[in-house]
N, C-alpha and C positions, 0 to 999 in steps of 0.2 A: 582576777581569775574567775570569780563568780559571775561577773557580767559577761565574760566571753562564753562561759558554759551556758548561761541562760539564753544568749543570742543564738547559739548553735542549736539549742533545743527548739526555739521558736521557728528557726529556719527549717529544721527537719520536719516539724509538725505541719508547716505550711506546704512543703513539698508533698508530704503524704496526703494532705487533703486535696491538693490539686490532682494528684494521680488517681485518687479514689473517684473524684468527680469525672475525670476523663473516662475511666472505666465504666462508670454508671451510664454516661451518655452513649458509649459504644454499644451497650447491651440493648438499646432500643432501636438501633439502626435497622431500617427495613420495615418497621412497623408503621401502619398508617395512623396509629394513635400514640399519644404521649404516654399512655399507660405502659407499664412493663409487659413484656410478651405474655408472661404467665397470667396476667389479669385480663387479657383480651377475651371477651365472650366468644365461644365458638359459634359459627354461622352454618346453618344447614340450608342448602339451596334445594328447592323443589324443581324436579325435572319431569316434564310431561312427555308421555310416549303413548302412541296409539296401538302398539303391538303387544303381544302376549309375553309371558315370562319365558316361553320357550324360544322366542325369536333371538337371533344373534345380536340385535340392537340392545335388547334388555340385558343380555348376558354381558356384553362389552361395557355397557353403561354402569352396571353394578360394579364391575371391576374398576371403572373410571373413578367412582366414588371412593372405593377402597384405596386406590393409589393416592388420591388427593388427600384423604384423611391422614394417611401415613406420612406423606411428604410435608404436610403442614402441621404435624403434631396435633391434629384434631381441631385446628383453628377453622378449617373449611371442610364441609361434608356435603354429600349429595344424596338426596332421597328420591329414588326413581319411582314414578307413578305410572304403571303400564295400563293397558286395556282401556284407554281413553277415559280414565276416571276423572281427569281434570278438563274434560271437554274434547272436542275434535280438533283437528289441525287448523281449521279455519279460525278457531277461537284462540289457538296458541299465540298467534302473532300479536293480537291485541293484549293478551294476558302478559306476555313477556314485555311488550312495549310499556305497559302501565306498571310493571313490577309486581303484579299479582302473583306470578310465578317467575322464577329466576332463569330457568333453562327449558328448552323444548327441542324435540326433533320434529322438523317439518320438511315436507318434500319440496323440491324445486318449484313446482307450480304454485305453491302457497306464497313463496317469496316473489314469484313472477307477478303476483297481484299487487305487490308493493313497489317493485322495481322491474321495469321491462327488461333489463339486462339479464336477469336470471332465466329468461325464456330460453337462452342458449343451451342450458343444461337439460332441457326437455325435448330438444329437437332430434329427429332421427339422423343417423350417420355422423354425429358430432364426435362420439368416442368410438375408438376401434375395439377396445377391450376394457375390462375392469382395471387392469394395471395402468393403462393409459389414463383412464378417468381419475384414479386415485393420485397419480403423479401430478395431475393438473390441480385437483382440489386441495392439495397440500403445498402447492408452489406459490409462495408469497408474491413472486414477481408477476404471476399471471392473475391471481385472484385477490391479492392483498388489498388493493384499493376498493374493489367491489365489496369485500367482506366488511369494510368499515364505512361504506357509503350510506348506511341507514342509521348511523349513530346520532347525527344531529337532528334528523327529521323524525325518527321513530324510537330513539333510545334502544336500538337493537344492534348488537354486534354478532356477526356470523363467525363462529369459532372455527368451524371446519366442516368436512363432509363425510358421509358414509355412502357406500355404494348400495344401490337397490338391485344390482345385477341386471341382466337383460330382461325386459318386460315382454310378455306375450299375451295372447288372447285365449280365454277359456269360455266355453259356452255349454248350455244344457243339452243341446240336441245335435250331435254330429260334429266331427272335426272340421275346422276351417282351413283347407289347404290352399285356397286362393282368396283374394278379396271378394270375389263373386259369392263365395260361400257365406259371407257376412251380410249380404244385401238385406236390408230391412230389419236386421236384428238390433234390439235395444241393448247397447253395451254401456255399462257403468264407466264413467270417467270422473276424474277430479275436476273441481270447478276451475277450469283453466281454458282460455281461448285456444291454446296450442293443442291440448288434448281433445277438445271438441272438434277442431279442424282435422286432427289426425284421424279420428274415427269416421268423420264425414268422408275423408279422402278414401277410406277403405270401403265405403258404400254402406256402412252401418249407421244406426241412429244413436248418437251420443246422449247419455242420460247422466247428468251430474248428480252425485249422491255421496254422502258422508261414508267413509270407509267402514264404520261400525254398522252401517245399515245394509251392507252388500249381501250378507248371508240371507237375511230375511227377504231382501229384494229378489234374489235368485229363487228362493224357496216359494215365494208367492207368485212369481211370474211378472212382477213389475219390471224386471230386466231379464234379458235372455243370456247375458254373459257379462264378463268384466275383463280387464287387462291388468296383469301384475306379474310378479316373479313367482317362482316355484315355492319359495319359503312362505310367503304370505298366503299363497294358495293352500298350502298344507296347514300352517298353524292356525289360520282362520276357518279351517274345515270347509272351504268353498268347494273342494272336490266332492263333497257329499251331495251337493245340489247342482254342480256344473262339472260333470266328469270328463269333458272333452277339452284337453289342454293342447293348443296348437302352437308350435314354436315359431311364432312370427318374429320374435326378437326385434321388434320395431324400434326400440331404443334402449340404451343403458341408463337407467334412472338414478337419481341422486337424492339423498336426504341431507339436511344440514342441521347441525347443532347451533341454535341461536341462544343468545344470552341477553338479559337486560344489561345495558351498558353501565348503568349506575352501580349494579352489583359488582361487576368486574372492577370498576374504578375504586371500590372500597378495599380491594386487595393491595397489600404491600407489594413492592417489586419482587421480593423473594417469593411470596405466595402466588403471584401471577405467573412467575416463571415455572413454579411447580405445577400450576394448573395447566399451562401450555404443554409441559413435558408429559404430564399424565394423559392429556388428550392425544398426543402423538402416539403414545403406546396403545391408546384405546382404539383409534381408527385402524391401526395396523392389526390389532387383535381381531377387530370386526372383519376386516378384509380376509384374514386367514380363516376365520370361522365360516365365512360365506360359502366357500367351496365345499367344505365338508357338510355343512348344514343343508346346502342345496341338494347334494346327493342323497342325504337321508330323507329330505322332504319328498323327493321324487319316489323313492322306495315306499315311503309311508302312504303317499297318495295312491300309488299303484295298488298297494295292498288293500286300500279302501275302495277300489273299483275304478280309479281314474285311468285314462289312456293318454299317452303323450305322443303327438304326431309331428313329424317334420313337414314343412310346407314348401311351396314354391317361393323361395326367398326373393328371387328376381322380380316376381310380380308384386310383392309387397314393397320392395325398395322403389320400384317404378311409380307406384301409387303415392308414395310418401315424399318423393324428392321435391315436389313443388312447395312443400312447407318451408324450406330454407328461404326461398325468395319471398314468401308471404310474411315471414316473421322476422327476418333480419332486415330491419328498416332504419336503424340508427347507426351512426358511425361507431359509437361505443360498442354496440352489439357486434358489428363486423370486426372490430379490433379484437374483441374477446374471442370470437370464433376463429379468427386467423391465428391467434396465439395458441388456442387449444389444438388446432390442426397442426400447427408447427411443432408442438410438443410430441406429436405422434411420429415425427420423422427421425 
């Protein structure tokens, strides 16, 4: 009788031990480390931005960090550095590639300097509207392969896009109602072949310059004007030194959130899913903010003395149409362009 009881006790103890071990193993599922979840050190990612704290991008990205912190129970956090404090956009590419910073917002022309396919996002007539643009930038079937194409060569993953809205020209002296009104004027552009060709096509003189230098460039007369959206025009106070904003709407610009690929690879499947879900909410919030912030920017700039003028749109479209043939030179670019245009139908 004693032997039977003892055998039963040993069996019961063994089963309990196995059950405990199974439960212990399940608690670590989804973590990239063998350590229990509560022992994983939190990671704070640095995100570089060249806009001010009043810009929709900063507001949305701050919310992005809050969403991610909450969804991962503090394991992953984002620290946004605005106002070009971590350098300018031309430097962000290398900094993210090397892992000096984890995340950055860069414009399409910056990525164009790394991969020619990104030139499509900076060409005129590609997007019909912001809604069309954002549907494309969030469609994995259209942009999924492109977003991962820099991982092996540059350790950069493109997470997704923000709209820059329609970009227009603003100058110091008089509205530009036709391309002829821009003849000979020095217009600041991003360091991009397509932007340089675009301003040349309008009869002006393109002057590549870092975004943070535009105000002083306008103030000192190094440049006569620039091209951007109403929000940047207002938040950067460019209206103070270039009060004539002309609605050329020559293209709908795009920004991209890029990440160091190695940083994302350190995330567990669960945390990467939380990161992606938080980003989707973020770009949607940013898109909603864009409309209201644009209206407020126009009102603020007008109150500061700026004038906004409609232009001869057909004249600008006619001047810029040749850029499509000039810059769509690869089969991959044509395929991407066709997919984008197809999404508009």
